[in-house]
N, C-alpha and C positions, 0 to 999 in steps of 0.2 A: 504494500500500500504506500502511495506517495505521501510523504510528510506534508502537513499543513501549517502555515504560518498565520497567526492571528494578528491583524492590524486593525484596531478599533472594532468596527462592526463588520469587518471583512475577513473571510477565511480564504487564504491564498494558497493554491497548490504550489509546492516548491518547484514543480516542473517549470513554472513560469520563470523561475530564476535560473534553473539549471539547463533547460533546453535552449537550443540556439535556433534563430529564425530570422530571415530577411527576404522579403518578397523578391521574386525573380521574374519581374514582369516580362522581360524579353523572351522568357521561356514559356510562361503560362498565358500571356496575352490577355489577362483579366478574366479568365474562364470562371472565376468564382461568382461572377455576376450572371453566369449563364446556366451553370449546373447546380442542381439541387431540387428537393421535393417541394419547396415553397419559397416565397420571397424572403428578403432580409428581415430579421426580427426588428420590431419597432417598439419604443417606449410610447406610452400614451401622449406625453408632451410632444414627441416627434410627430405623431399623427396630426396633432393640432397645427404644428408648424408646416407640415406638408400641405395641409388643407389651406392654410392662410397664404402660403408662398407658391402655390401651384402655378399661378399665372406667370410668375417670374421664372420658374424652372422650366415651364412648358416649351419655351422657345429653344431649349437645348435638348429636346427629346425628338425621337423619330416619330413619324406619323402613326406607326403601329403601336408605339408606346403610349402616345396621346390617346389613341382610340381605346386601348385597354384600360387606361386610368379613367377615362370619361365614362366607360361602361361599368367598371367595377368600383371606382372611387380611388382616392389617392393612397388608401391602405385597405386591407381586407383582413378577415379572420381566416386562418388556415384550418386544416382538418383537425389540428390539436387545440384549436380555440385561441391561438396566439395571434397578435397583431403583426402583420408583415406587409411588405410592399407587394403590389399585384404583379402577376406574371403576364407575359404575352403568350396566349394559347398554351399555357402550362409549361412554358420553356423559360426563357430569360426574363430577368427583372424588367418591368415596364420602364424603368428609369435609365436603362442602358442606352448607350450610343456606340457606334463603331466608326473607326477611321477607314480610309481606303485600303489599308493593309489587313483589315479584319481584327484589329486590336479593339478590345472592349473598354469603355470608360463609363464612369458614373455621371449621368447627366445632372444629378443634384450637385455633385462636386464641381462640375464644369460651370454651372450657374454661380456657385459660390466663388470660384476662382475669377470669374468675370465680373464679380461684384453685383450680380443680379439677385443674389439671395444671401441671407445671413446664416443659412443652415448648411453646414459643411457636407455632412453625409450621415446616414444612420450610425449610431455609436457601435452597433453590433458589427458593422463592416469595418469601421475605423479601428476597433479594438481586436479584430481577428488576428491571431488564432486564440485569443482569450474569449471565453464565453462566461457571462455573468448570470447567475441565477439567484432568486430570492428564496431563502430557506423558511421553513415553518416557524422558526424561532425569531424571525425578523432580521436575521443576519443575511449577508450576501456571500456567495461562494464564487471565487474566480478560478476557473479551471482551464487547462490547456486542451484545445480541440485539435486533433490531428486528422486532417482530411486528406485523402490520397492525392487530390489535385494539387495540394501544396507541398508535396514531397520535395520538389526542387527548392522551395523556400527554406525548408529545414536543412537541406544539403548546403545551400549557399550560406545560411546562418552559421553552420558548423565551420565552414571554410573561412568565413570572416570573423568568427569568434564573437558573435553578437547574441547575447541572451534575449529571449522573447521580451522581457520587461523593458530592456534598453531600446530595442527596436520600436516599442510602442510607448516611448516616453511621453510624447505630446498628447495622444489620446488618454493615457492613464492620468496625467495631470489635469486634463480638461474634465475628465469624468469624476475623479476622486480627490483632486487637490494636490498641491505641492508637498504637503506634509506626508501624505500617503506614499508618494513617489520616494521621498527621502527615507521613509521607513523600509521600503523595498531595497533601496541601495544599502542601507545598514545591514539588513538581513542577509543580503547577498555577500557582503564583505565578511560578516561574522561567520556565516555558515558554509559558504561555498567558494570563497575566493582562492583558497589553497588547493581546490580540486581541479 
């Protein structure tokens, strides 16, 4: 069993500190936006933001994505009852776009980068491969998710020596604050830096 580190109200799998990860976009071409059983998990607040900012994001989406969103809504409930982004005919996320070489991009993030939206992207995407779940006791668990389509990112992370939590510094601070990040750094140094 993987050891767990407690930081405030969060239980963090030590794999987030020990495993290495670095997206290898030239290899995967953003396939995480295409493959999967449902859309990207969303927080309730993110659903509200998508609804409010849809018209700003819309100009950065493909016609089929716009059609899917306008038929289903800017978010949907999946078969597990979770809030997620809608899909295009059960395939890729409705918010995806492609360049001429077939590389996949997040239309939400494109809108953010062009200053058309204040919403960067769903936190579940930004934090990947960390998955966050709420426990029955009110605490939150942060676990490492290992998806076969990201195997090249784990390989690149090992080659570059970048622990998962360091690769995800910006979204971790955005989601949980600077103090949480500092506690991860301390835990990594105290428990694993000699390994």
